Every structure is written in C-alpha cells, then in structure tokens.
MMTF fields as JSON, N, C-alpha, C and O atoms, coordinates in Angstrom:
{
  "mmtfVersion": "1.0.0",
  "mmtfProducer": "UNKNOWN",
  "numBonds": 387,
  "numAtoms": 388,
  "numGroups": 97,
  "numChains": 1,
  "numModels": 1,
  "chainsPerModel": [1],
  "groupsPerChain": [97],
  "chainIdList": ["A"],
  "bondAtomList": [4, 2, 8, 6, 12, 10, 16, 14, 20, 18, 24, 22, 28, 26, 32, 30, 36, 34, 40, 38, 44, 42, 48, 46, 52, 50, 56, 54, 60, 58, 64, 62, 68, 66, 72, 70, 76, 74, 80, 78, 84, 82, 88, 86, 92, 90, 96, 94, 100, 98, 104, 102, 108, 106, 112, 110, 116, 114, 120, 118, 124, 122, 128, 126, 132, 130, 136, 134, 140, 138, 144, 142, 148, 146, 152, 150, 156, 154, 160, 158, 164, 162, 168, 166, 172, 170, 176, 174, 180, 178, 184, 182, 188, 186, 192, 190, 196, 194, 200, 198, 204, 202, 208, 206, 212, 210, 216, 214, 220, 218, 224, 222, 228, 226, 232, 230, 236, 234, 240, 238, 244, 242, 248, 246, 252, 250, 256, 254, 260, 258, 264, 262, 268, 266, 272, 270, 276, 274, 280, 278, 284, 282, 288, 286, 292, 290, 296, 294, 300, 298, 304, 302, 308, 306, 312, 310, 316, 314, 320, 318, 324, 322, 328, 326, 332, 330, 336, 334, 340, 338, 344, 342, 348, 346, 352, 350, 356, 354, 360, 358, 364, 362, 368, 366, 372, 370, 376, 374, 380, 378, 384, 382],
  "bondOrderList": [1, 1, 1, 1, 1, 1, 1, 1, 1, 1, 1, 1, 1, 1, 1, 1, 1, 1, 1, 1, 1, 1, 1, 1, 1, 1, 1, 1, 1, 1, 1, 1, 1, 1, 1, 1, 1, 1, 1, 1, 1, 1, 1, 1, 1, 1, 1, 1, 1, 1, 1, 1, 1, 1, 1, 1, 1, 1, 1, 1, 1, 1, 1, 1, 1, 1, 1, 1, 1, 1, 1, 1, 1, 1, 1, 1, 1, 1, 1, 1, 1, 1, 1, 1, 1, 1, 1, 1, 1, 1, 1, 1, 1, 1, 1, 1],
  "groupList": [{"groupName": "THR", "atomNameList": ["N", "CA", "C", "O"], "elementList": ["N", "C", "C", "O"], "formalChargeList": [0, 0, 0, 0], "bondAtomList": [1, 0, 2, 1, 3, 2], "bondOrderList": [1, 1, 2], "singleLetterCode": "T", "chemCompType": "L-PEPTIDE LINKING"}, {"groupName": "ASP", "atomNameList": ["N", "CA", "C", "O"], "elementList": ["N", "C", "C", "O"], "formalChargeList": [0, 0, 0, 0], "bondAtomList": [1, 0, 2, 1, 3, 2], "bondOrderList": [1, 1, 2], "singleLetterCode": "D", "chemCompType": "L-PEPTIDE LINKING"}, {"groupName": "ARG", "atomNameList": ["N", "CA", "C", "O"], "elementList": ["N", "C", "C", "O"], "formalChargeList": [0, 0, 0, 0], "bondAtomList": [1, 0, 2, 1, 3, 2], "bondOrderList": [1, 1, 2], "singleLetterCode": "R", "chemCompType": "L-PEPTIDE LINKING"}, {"groupName": "VAL", "atomNameList": ["N", "CA", "C", "O"], "elementList": ["N", "C", "C", "O"], "formalChargeList": [0, 0, 0, 0], "bondAtomList": [1, 0, 2, 1, 3, 2], "bondOrderList": [1, 1, 2], "singleLetterCode": "V", "chemCompType": "L-PEPTIDE LINKING"}, {"groupName": "LEU", "atomNameList": ["N", "CA", "C", "O"], "elementList": ["N", "C", "C", "O"], "formalChargeList": [0, 0, 0, 0], "bondAtomList": [1, 0, 2, 1, 3, 2], "bondOrderList": [1, 1, 2], "singleLetterCode": "L", "chemCompType": "L-PEPTIDE LINKING"}, {"groupName": "ALA", "atomNameList": ["N", "CA", "C", "O"], "elementList": ["N", "C", "C", "O"], "formalChargeList": [0, 0, 0, 0], "bondAtomList": [1, 0, 2, 1, 3, 2], "bondOrderList": [1, 1, 2], "singleLetterCode": "A", "chemCompType": "L-PEPTIDE LINKING"}, {"groupName": "LYS", "atomNameList": ["N", "CA", "C", "O"], "elementList": ["N", "C", "C", "O"], "formalChargeList": [0, 0, 0, 0], "bondAtomList": [1, 0, 2, 1, 3, 2], "bondOrderList": [1, 1, 2], "singleLetterCode": "K", "chemCompType": "L-PEPTIDE LINKING"}, {"groupName": "ASN", "atomNameList": ["N", "CA", "C", "O"], "elementList": ["N", "C", "C", "O"], "formalChargeList": [0, 0, 0, 0], "bondAtomList": [1, 0, 2, 1, 3, 2], "bondOrderList": [1, 1, 2], "singleLetterCode": "N", "chemCompType": "L-PEPTIDE LINKING"}, {"groupName": "GLU", "atomNameList": ["N", "CA", "C", "O"], "elementList": ["N", "C", "C", "O"], "formalChargeList": [0, 0, 0, 0], "bondAtomList": [1, 0, 2, 1, 3, 2], "bondOrderList": [1, 1, 2], "singleLetterCode": "E", "chemCompType": "L-PEPTIDE LINKING"}, {"groupName": "HIS", "atomNameList": ["N", "CA", "C", "O"], "elementList": ["N", "C", "C", "O"], "formalChargeList": [0, 0, 0, 0], "bondAtomList": [1, 0, 2, 1, 3, 2], "bondOrderList": [1, 1, 2], "singleLetterCode": "H", "chemCompType": "L-PEPTIDE LINKING"}, {"groupName": "GLN", "atomNameList": ["N", "CA", "C", "O"], "elementList": ["N", "C", "C", "O"], "formalChargeList": [0, 0, 0, 0], "bondAtomList": [1, 0, 2, 1, 3, 2], "bondOrderList": [1, 1, 2], "singleLetterCode": "Q", "chemCompType": "L-PEPTIDE LINKING"}, {"groupName": "GLY", "atomNameList": ["N", "CA", "C", "O"], "elementList": ["N", "C", "C", "O"], "formalChargeList": [0, 0, 0, 0], "bondAtomList": [1, 0, 2, 1, 3, 2], "bondOrderList": [1, 1, 2], "singleLetterCode": "G", "chemCompType": "PEPTIDE LINKING"}, {"groupName": "SER", "atomNameList": ["N", "CA", "C", "O"], "elementList": ["N", "C", "C", "O"], "formalChargeList": [0, 0, 0, 0], "bondAtomList": [1, 0, 2, 1, 3, 2], "bondOrderList": [1, 1, 2], "singleLetterCode": "S", "chemCompType": "L-PEPTIDE LINKING"}, {"groupName": "MET", "atomNameList": ["N", "CA", "C", "O"], "elementList": ["N", "C", "C", "O"], "formalChargeList": [0, 0, 0, 0], "bondAtomList": [1, 0, 2, 1, 3, 2], "bondOrderList": [1, 1, 2], "singleLetterCode": "M", "chemCompType": "L-PEPTIDE LINKING"}, {"groupName": "PRO", "atomNameList": ["N", "CA", "C", "O"], "elementList": ["N", "C", "C", "O"], "formalChargeList": [0, 0, 0, 0], "bondAtomList": [1, 0, 2, 1, 3, 2], "bondOrderList": [1, 1, 2], "singleLetterCode": "P", "chemCompType": "L-PEPTIDE LINKING"}, {"groupName": "TRP", "atomNameList": ["N", "CA", "C", "O"], "elementList": ["N", "C", "C", "O"], "formalChargeList": [0, 0, 0, 0], "bondAtomList": [1, 0, 2, 1, 3, 2], "bondOrderList": [1, 1, 2], "singleLetterCode": "W", "chemCompType": "L-PEPTIDE LINKING"}, {"groupName": "ILE", "atomNameList": ["N", "CA", "C", "O"], "elementList": ["N", "C", "C", "O"], "formalChargeList": [0, 0, 0, 0], "bondAtomList": [1, 0, 2, 1, 3, 2], "bondOrderList": [1, 1, 2], "singleLetterCode": "I", "chemCompType": "L-PEPTIDE LINKING"}, {"groupName": "TYR", "atomNameList": ["N", "CA", "C", "O"], "elementList": ["N", "C", "C", "O"], "formalChargeList": [0, 0, 0, 0], "bondAtomList": [1, 0, 2, 1, 3, 2], "bondOrderList": [1, 1, 2], "singleLetterCode": "Y", "chemCompType": "L-PEPTIDE LINKING"}],
  "groupTypeList": [0, 1, 2, 3, 4, 0, 4, 1, 5, 6, 7, 3, 8, 5, 2, 3, 9, 10, 5, 3, 4, 10, 5, 5, 2, 11, 1, 3, 0, 5, 11, 12, 5, 13, 4, 1, 5, 3, 4, 8, 12, 9, 14, 8, 13, 4, 8, 11, 15, 16, 17, 2, 5, 4, 4, 5, 4, 10, 5, 11, 1, 2, 6, 4, 5, 8, 3, 12, 4, 0, 2, 17, 3, 10, 7, 5, 14, 8, 11, 5, 12, 6, 0, 10, 3, 10, 5, 4, 4, 0, 12, 4, 12, 14, 5, 11, 11],
  "groupIdList": [1, 2, 3, 4, 5, 6, 7, 8, 9, 10, 11, 12, 13, 14, 15, 16, 17, 18, 19, 20, 21, 22, 23, 24, 25, 26, 27, 28, 29, 30, 31, 32, 33, 34, 35, 36, 37, 38, 39, 40, 41, 42, 43, 44, 45, 46, 47, 48, 49, 50, 51, 52, 53, 54, 55, 56, 57, 58, 59, 60, 61, 62, 63, 64, 65, 66, 67, 68, 69, 70, 71, 72, 73, 74, 75, 76, 77, 78, 79, 80, 81, 82, 83, 84, 85, 86, 87, 88, 89, 90, 91, 92, 93, 94, 95, 96, 97],
  "secStructList": [7, 2, 2, 2, 2, 2, 2, 7, 6, 6, 7, 2, 2, 2, 2, 2, 2, 2, 2, 2, 2, 2, 2, 2, 6, 6, 7, 2, 2, 2, 2, 2, 2, 2, 2, 2, 2, 2, 2, 2, 2, 7, 6, 6, 7, 2, 2, 2, 2, 2, 2, 2, 2, 2, 2, 2, 2, 2, 6, 6, 7, 2, 2, 2, 2, 2, 2, 2, 2, 2, 2, 2, 2, 2, 2, 1, 7, 1, 1, 2, 2, 2, 2, 2, 2, 2, 2, 2, 2, 2, 2, 2, 1, 6, 6, 6, 7],
  "xCoordList": [12.427, 11.393, 11.13, 10.974, 11.079, 10.806, 12.018, 11.844, 13.219, 14.352, 14.357, 14.637, 14.069, 14.009, 12.919, 13.146, 11.715, 10.693, 10.977, 10.462, 11.824, 12.291, 13.131, 13.06, 13.932, 14.804, 14.046, 14.335, 13.125, 12.352, 10.968, 10.697, 10.052, 8.675, 7.903, 6.864, 8.383, 7.725, 8.315, 7.936, 9.211, 9.822, 8.751, 8.222, 8.434, 7.316, 7.536, 6.609, 8.709, 8.968, 8.845, 8.24, 9.389, 9.29, 7.77, 7.373, 7.009, 5.622, 4.863, 3.965, 5.195, 4.582, 4.953, 4.088, 6.235, 6.662, 6.004, 5.619, 5.865, 5.198, 3.751, 3.282, 3.068, 1.694, 1.584, 0.705, 2.546, 2.523, 2.835, 2.193, 3.802, 4.166, 2.965, 2.7, 2.241, 1.062, 0.027, -0.55, -0.155, -1.095, -0.589, -1.372, 0.738, 1.316, 1.221, 1.179, 1.188, 1.083, -0.368, -0.674, -1.266, -2.613, -3.632, -4.829, -3.199, -4.103, -4.185, -3.631, -4.935, -5.017, -5.801, -5.516, -6.804, -7.553, -6.7, -6.743, -5.943, -5.06, -3.958, -3.638, -3.378, -2.328, -2.824, -2.15, -4.029, -4.599, -4.963, -4.782, -5.448, -5.754, -4.46, -4.413, -3.409, -2.121, -1.584, -1.029, -1.742, -1.298, -2.129, -1.581, -3.443, -4.314, -3.91, -3.901, -3.582, -3.176, -1.888, -1.788, -0.911, 0.319, -0.001, 0.512, -0.777, -1.052, -1.889, -1.793, -2.699, -3.513, -2.608, -2.875, -1.553, -0.656, 0.545, 1.258, 0.774, 1.914, 1.513, 1.964, 0.657, 0.186, 1.301, 1.143, 2.419, 3.59, 4.349, 5.273, 4.031, 4.694, 4.236, 3.356, 4.837, 4.434, 4.399, 3.452, 5.376, 5.457, 4.17, 3.652, 3.681, 2.455, 1.232, 0.392, 1.147, -0.028, 0.055, -0.979, 1.24, 1.432, 1.001, 0.255, 1.518, 1.133, -0.376, -1.021, -0.912, -2.411, -3.169, -4.161, -2.701, -3.361, -3.183, -4.126, -2.02, -1.773, -2.675, -3.276, -2.757, -3.612, -5.115, -5.853, -5.493, -6.84, -7.125, -8.187, -6.188, -6.382, -6.439, -7.227, -5.616, -5.62, -7.027, -7.535, -7.6, -8.88, -10.06, -11.229, -9.715, -10.733, -11.491, -12.585, -10.833, -11.404, -10.78, -9.858, -11.28, -10.694, -10.846, -9.96, -11.948, -12.2, -11.127, -10.566, -10.835, -9.822, -8.436, -7.65, -8.173, -6.903, -6.807, -5.787, -7.908, -7.873, -7.686, -6.928, -8.349, -8.217, -6.727, -6.147, -6.17, -4.782, -3.799, -2.877, -3.988, -3.085, -3.242, -2.274, -4.491, -4.713, -3.955, -3.298, -4.025, -3.282, -1.769, -1.066, -1.271, 0.157, 0.465, 1.403, -0.323, -0.123, -0.128, 0.719, -1.052, -1.175, 0.074, 0.453, 0.689, 1.861, 3.175, 4.176, 3.247, 4.55, 5.093, 4.349, 6.452, 7.1, 7.044, 6.879, 7.184, 7.167, 8.353, 9.429, 8.1, 9.146, 8.538, 7.322, 9.438, 9.02, 8.087, 7.154, 8.285, 7.41, 5.977, 5.01, 5.887, 4.559, 3.888, 2.693, 4.637, 4.015, 3.534, 2.44, 4.333, 3.901, 2.605, 1.707, 2.543, 1.392, 0.179, -0.935, 0.406, -0.745, -1.268, -2.473, -0.377, -0.779, -1.566, -2.521, -1.113, -1.789, -3.168, -4.161, -3.204, -4.514, -5.446, -6.63, -5.024, -5.853, -6.401, -7.564, -5.514, -5.97, -6.981, -7.757, -7.012, -7.929, -9.311, -10.352, -9.26, -10.502, -11.467, -11.031, -12.78, -13.77, -13.598, -13.788, -13.266, -13.078, -11.777, -11.671, -10.744, -9.458, -9.264, -8.43, -10.02, -9.745, -10.787, -10.636],
  "yCoordList": [4.38, 3.382, 2.932, 1.736, 3.853, 3.448, 2.609, 1.647, 3.042, 2.297, 0.859, -0.052, 0.62, -0.687, -1.507, -2.667, -0.894, -1.615, -1.991, -2.983, -1.164, -1.483, -2.713, -3.542, -2.851, -4.018, -5.23, -6.358, -5.023, -6.083, -5.622, -5.031, -5.899, -5.4, -5.989, -5.449, -7.082, -7.734, -7.374, -7.969, -6.434, -6.048, -5.455, -4.381, -6.14, -5.786, -4.484, -3.677, -4.224, -2.985, -1.816, -0.794, -1.955, -0.888, -0.595, 0.555, -1.645, -1.531, -0.816, -0.027, -1.066, -0.344, 1.138, 1.998, 1.451, 2.821, 3.506, 4.67, 2.811, 3.391, 3.753, 4.828, 2.937, 3.194, 4.431, 5.276, 4.503, 5.648, 6.945, 7.975, 6.865, 8.067, 8.501, 9.697, 7.562, 7.842, 8.651, 9.645, 8.134, 8.848, 10.206, 11.149, 10.328, 11.6, 12.632, 13.834, 12.168, 13.094, 13.477, 14.166, 13.043, 13.469, 12.475, 12.734, 11.305, 10.248, 9.184, 8.093, 9.558, 8.692, 7.421, 6.364, 7.53, 6.361, 5.324, 4.139, 5.771, 4.87, 4.302, 3.116, 5.157, 4.729, 3.699, 2.696, 3.927, 2.97, 1.617, 0.544, 1.69, 0.477, -0.313, -1.533, 0.424, -0.281, -0.925, -2.023, -0.251, -0.778, -2.006, -3.013, -1.929, -3.11, -4.305, -5.436, -4.081, -5.175, -5.833, -7.06, -5.042, -5.587, -6.344, -7.445, -5.823, -6.478, -7.742, -8.657, -7.799, -8.96, -10.206, -11.326, -9.94, -11.072, -11.175, -12.178, -10.163, -10.143, -9.579, -8.492, -10.289, -9.81, -9.671, -9.014, -10.308, -10.241, -8.952, -8.725, -8.074, -6.852, -5.798, -4.985, -5.827, -5.001, -3.495, -2.802, -3.014, -1.564, -1.159, -0.053, -2.106, -1.786, -1.551, -0.703, -2.33, -2.173, -0.873, -0.26, -0.414, 0.864, 1.999, 2.901, 1.919, 2.972, 2.923, 3.962, 1.752, 1.697, 2.342, 3.03, 2.124, 2.792, 4.29, 5.034, 4.75, 6.186, 6.848, 7.892, 6.22, 6.684, 6.715, 7.657, 5.675, 5.612, 6.77, 7.39, 7.028, 8.074, 9.444, 10.296, 9.668, 10.906, 11.079, 12.195, 9.984, 10.069, 10.039, 10.089, 9.959, 9.956, 8.657, 8.619, 7.553, 6.245, 5.495, 4.701, 5.749, 5.196, 3.633, 2.915, 3.171, 1.675, 0.949, -0.051, 1.487, 0.951, 0.987, 0.046, 2.092, 2.214, 1.096, 0.418, 0.926, -0.129, -1.527, -2.344, -1.796, -3.06, -3.285, -4.353, -2.231, -2.283, -2.504, -3.311, -1.796, -1.97, -3.31, -3.849, -3.887, -5.214, -6.209, -7.093, -6.093, -6.95, -6.823, -7.831, -5.667, -5.506, -6.348, -7.144, -6.177, -6.883, -8.387, -9.103, -8.866, -10.32, -10.883, -12.036, -10.05, -10.485, -10.155, -10.72, -9.285, -8.768, -9.711, -10.307, -9.842, -10.561, -9.784, -8.564, -10.497, -9.809, -8.809, -9.061, -7.691, -6.653, -5.286, -5.128, -4.275, -2.939, -2.35, -1.639, -2.606, -2.098, -2.598, -1.848, -3.891, -4.509, -3.909, -3.614, -3.733, -3.176, -1.756, -1.388, -0.959, 0.453, 0.48, 1.289, -0.427, -0.474, -0.94, -0.453, -1.861, -2.35, -1.184, -1.049, -0.387, 0.755, 1.846, 2.45, 2.053, 2.942, 2.37, 3.095, 1.124, 0.419, 0.567, 0.831, 0.426, 0.615, 2.025, 2.25, 2.967, 4.343, 4.714, 5.648, 4.017, 4.231, 3.578, 4.068, 2.484, 1.746, 2.631, 3.454, 2.428, 3.292, 3.155, 4.132, 2.027, 1.906, 2.514, 2.926, 2.565, 3.073, 4.541, 5.17, 5.132, 6.435, 7.428, 8.608],
  "zCoordList": [-11.966, -12.015, -13.463, -13.711, -14.4, -15.751, -16.327, -17.075, -15.93, -16.415, -15.894, -16.673, -14.649, -14.028, -14.748, -15.092, -14.979, -15.639, -17.074, -17.59, -17.722, -19.1, -19.07, -19.978, -18.04, -17.868, -17.345, -17.745, -16.497, -15.863, -15.578, -14.533, -16.536, -16.468, -15.304, -14.926, -14.725, -13.622, -12.248, -11.239, -12.208, -10.953, -10.053, -10.338, -8.983, -8.069, -7.387, -7.32, -6.875, -6.159, -7.157, -6.834, -8.308, -9.313, -9.726, -9.914, -9.844, -10.175, -9.074, -9.368, -7.819, -6.663, -6.766, -6.601, -7.038, -7.107, -8.267, -8.164, -9.367, -10.609, -10.202, -10.573, -9.491, -9.133, -8.215, -8.38, -7.208, -6.326, -7.098, -6.895, -7.956, -8.782, -9.609, -9.725, -10.181, -10.983, -10.15, -10.59, -8.904, -8.015, -7.596, -7.474, -7.367, -7.008, -8.115, -7.853, -9.328, -10.521, -10.755, -11.728, -9.88, -9.971, -10.387, -10.261, -10.897, -11.363, -10.301, -10.427, -9.193, -8.065, -8.358, -7.796, -9.253, -9.671, -10.365, -10.034, -11.305, -12.089, -11.198, -11.276, -10.349, -9.44, -8.479, -8.239, -7.9, -7.02, -7.735, -7.159, -8.925, -9.683, -9.935, -9.772, -10.338, -10.517, -9.279, -9.333, -8.145, -6.859, -6.492, -6.046, -6.676, -6.392, -7.257, -6.77, -8.507, -9.371, -8.875, -8.87, -8.463, -7.899, -6.606, -6.407, -5.786, -4.454, -4.617, -3.799, -5.652, -5.86, -6.179, -5.744, -6.945, -7.302, -6.369, -6.389, -5.562, -4.637, -3.315, -2.954, -2.552, -1.233, -0.186, 0.843, -0.49, 0.459, 0.305, 1.085, -0.651, -0.901, 0.125, -0.157, 1.29, 2.457, 2.114, 2.487, 1.442, 1.054, 0.312, 0.471, -0.505, -1.283, -0.425, -0.724, 0.665, 1.592, 2.316, 2.579, 2.654, 3.339, 2.397, 2.778, 1.108, 0.128, -0.134, -0.275, -0.196, -0.409, 0.672, 0.431, 1.915, 3.108, 3.022, 3.291, 2.661, 2.547, 1.503, 1.755, 0.323, -0.709, -0.276, -0.562, 0.397, 0.908, 1.928, 1.886, 2.802, 3.788, 3.122, 3.533, 2.098, 1.399, 0.657, 0.543, 0.186, -0.449, 0.565, 0.183, 1.825, 2.824, 3.033, 3.595, 2.533, 2.65, 3.814, 3.629, 5.0, 6.196, 6.215, 6.679, 5.717, 5.717, 4.9, 5.348, 3.641, 2.86, 3.483, 3.373, 4.132, 4.882, 5.923, 6.043, 6.676, 7.72, 7.078, 7.602, 5.987, 5.319, 4.888, 5.084, 4.306, 3.763, 4.942, 4.821, 6.076, 7.167, 7.833, 8.369, 7.811, 8.326, 7.494, 8.042, 6.173, 5.288, 5.506, 5.45, 5.742, 6.114, 7.332, 7.32, 8.388, 9.685, 9.436, 9.97, 8.647, 8.388, 7.703, 7.91, 6.897, 6.098, 6.652, 6.212, 7.583, 8.131, 9.172, 9.951, 9.17, 10.213, 11.501, 11.488, 12.651, 13.941, 13.976, 13.433, 14.629, 14.731, 14.923, 15.032, 14.963, 15.343, 14.295, 14.669, 12.989, 11.974, 12.101, 11.971, 12.359, 12.53, 13.756, 13.733, 14.802, 16.012, 15.761, 16.19, 15.074, 14.737, 13.897, 14.131, 12.923, 12.035, 12.846, 12.653, 13.728, 14.553, 15.442, 15.653, 15.931, 16.721, 15.898, 16.386, 14.651, 13.766, 13.42, 13.369, 13.196, 12.851, 14.051, 13.841, 15.208, 16.399, 16.508, 16.846, 16.209, 16.282, 15.203, 15.411, 14.041, 12.994, 13.257, 12.822, 13.967, 14.189, 15.038, 15.844, 14.825, 15.566, 17.141, 17.865, 17.606, 19.039, 19.538, 20.693, 18.61, 19.008, 18.74, 19.391, 17.778, 17.373, 17.7, 17.383]
}
C-alpha cells in the first residue's frame, strides 16, 4: 500500500486499504476518517463502503453500518454482490433483524 501511494498518492484503492490498515493497527478513529475522506470524493468506490460498514459494526454503530451498506447498494451494479449486501442490509434494519 505504501509503495503504491509513493508512486500514485491519489490511488483510490490504495487509500482505502491504507485507511483499513490504520484501523486494524488500532487507530480506528483515524482509519475511519481516512476512509470517509476517500468516500466523500469517490462514492463509487464500492469496497470502501463495505469496509466502512465493517468498521462501524466493529464499533457497535449499527446505524452507520446501515448507511454505508445503503450507499453501496445505491452505487453497485446489479448482480450477486449487490443482492448479498441488500440481504445483509435487510437483516440489520430494525424490521429485518
């Protein structure tokens, strides 16, 4: 990740991975903020929404997880992944879970 960012500081996928690694190293606040910054400028980065939802669930923030998964569904093309995330989203919602 660091090597890619040295070559291309704007590489969106590497920036998402950097944010997740930051959170995995114990700095969840900084990692989440980095991820939010990427997603603000690149909402089409589907992988970022999934990671944002996972970090939110780990932090016990079900609402943020739901918002993140909803954004994924809004941006994702039709297909199996979208269907799976929709099912997960339904299971998280108060009526579904």
